[in-house]
N, C-alpha and C positions, 0 to 999 in steps of 0.2 A: 636243465629244463628244455633246451633247444631239442636235445636228442629224444625225449620224450615225447615232445610234440611230434617230431618226424615219425616215431613208430606209431603214436596213435593214428595219425592221417594215414600211413603205410597200410596199417591195418584194416581201417575203413577203406580204402582203396580196393585192398583184397577182399575183404567181405562183399563189397559192393559188385565187384566184377564176377565172384561166385554166384551172388544172386541174379545178376544179368544172365549168364549162362544157363542157371538152373529155370529162370523163366523161359527162356526161348525154348530149351529142352521140352518143358511142359507145354508150350503153347500148342491148342488144338488148332488144326487146319480149319480153314474157312468153308464155306459152303452157302446153300440157299438160306432163305429166312429160316426155314423148318430145322436146318441143321443147326443155325446159330442158336435159336430157342432150345432147342435138346441140350447145346453144349454151355447153357448159359452160365451154371455153376463152374464148370473148369476155366471159362472165360474170364469171369470175375475175379477167380482165385490167382489166376497168372498174371493178371493187369494189376491187381493188388499187390503182387509180390513185386510187379516192375515199380511200381510209385514207390513202394517201402525201400528199395535198394538206391534209390536217388539222393536221400541225403548223404549216404554213405559215401557215394560217388562224389559229391560235391564237397563234403568236408575234406576227402582224400586229396582232391585237386587244390585245395586252399592250402594243404601244407605241401604239396608238389612246386605249388606257384612261390612259395616263400622260399623253398630250396633252390630253385632256378631262378631267384630273384637278382638282376643286375642294375646297372646304371640306367639302362634303356627300360626297364621296368615291363619288356614285353610278356613276361610270364602273366602280369597282371591282365594283359588285353587277352591272352589265351583264357585266363580264368573267366572274364566277362562273356566271352564266346562261349566257353563251355555252359555256363550259367543259363543263356540263352537256349542252347541245347537240349539240356535238362528239363527246363522249362515246357519247351515245345514237346519232348517226350511223355510228361506228366499229362499235358492236355491230350494228347494222343491215347493215352492208357486211360485216360478218364473217359473219352469220349467211345472209344473203339470196346473197351472191356468191361466199363461199369454202365455208361448209360445207354448206350444200344442194346444191350441185354435186358436191363429193365424196362425199356420202351417196348422191346419185342414181348416182354413177359405180360403187358398189359392187353397184348392182342392174341395172346397164347391160342385162347379159344375158339377164334373167329379170324384167322389170319386170311382165309380165301375170300371173306366178305369185305375186309378193309386193305387189300393188297394194292389196290389203286392210289390208295391214301398213303401206304406204308412206303411204296417203293421209292418215290421221290425224295422222301426224308432220308432213306437209307442211303440213296445214291448221293445226296448231298453231304451226309454224315462221312461216308467213304470218302469224297473229295476233299473234304477238310482234312481227314486223317491223313491222307497222302501228302497233302500239303506240309503239315507238322512233321511227318517223317523225312522230308526233304529237308526241311530247316534243322532238323535232328543230325541228320546226314552230313549236310555242308558244314555244320557249326563243328561237330566233332573232328572232320576231317581236317578244317582248318586250323582249330586249337591244337591237337594232335601235332600237326606239322610245326607249329610254332615252338611246342616243347621240346619237339625232337631235334628241331635246328638248334637250340638252346644247348640243349643235353651234348649235342656234337661240339658245338663250339666251347663251352665252359668246362666240361668233363666233370661237373659236379656228380654226375651219375653216369652208369656205364654208356659209353656212346653206341654199344650195339642196342639197345633199346631206341636210341634216335634213329638209327638207321632201318630198323624194325618199324618206325612211324612212318618214315619216307617211304618206305616199301607199300604201307597201308594206303598212302595218300596216293601213288603210281596206279596200283591195282582200282583203286575208286575211280582214277581218271579213264584209264583204260576201259572200265565198265561203264562209264558215262558216255564215252563217245561209241563204244558200241552197243548203245541201246540195252545194256543189261539192265532189268527191271528189280532194282534196290528194294522196292517197296512191295513187293511178293513177298509170301512167308520165308521160301527159301532164299530170296535174296539179301532180306533182311536179317536171318537168322547168320548168313554167311558175314553180312557187315557187323553185327553184333559180337560174334564170336571173334572177329578180328581185334577190334578196339577193346574188347574184355580180355583179350591176351595181353594186348599193350599196357592196360591198365593195371593189370595183375602182375606184369613184370615191373611195372613203376612202384606199385605199392610195396613189393619185396625188397627193391632197393632201398627205399626209405626206411623200412624196418630195418636194414641191415647197415644204415647210415650212421657212421661215428665221426663226431664233431673233430675237424682237423685242427 
């Protein structure tokens, strides 16, 4: 039963990581209001896909949490932090990919006449989205660091995955101190590809888990 649980959650992590990578590869570039209105359908599809992958990732981390559980229960803390990050990602995808395109669609025929009304709302939406992105980034960096340290110390999963997680944290810190813009499309892609790689490796390790 335990082996099947780890395999199912490992598969869930693997599927979630592939969906996340696919989402970022399909994500259209930003632009002005007219461009966003024209790209409404691709935006909705990619952000719907992003939301769809979140339960797979959460369930996968549920299994990873059990696998790395010890007397300190720090993996449970990491899971709670991951849940915060995924919730903020869901809100960001809803606002940026579903709410805003629908809102723009209502004014698609007369954007010029309503531009003074629309712009402040758009700027507010982007500000909220940026804040949610930062919550997501910080949450995942923190949680993956905790999981990685447990992997290195406990040896319940390959130690190199733990070191991979620490490398991600180091590069995130370097990026933050050098004013790298993680919330730009390029910056966010780099971050998502990095953590998706870590998630994929963790998922494969859970699939290959054999009860000792």
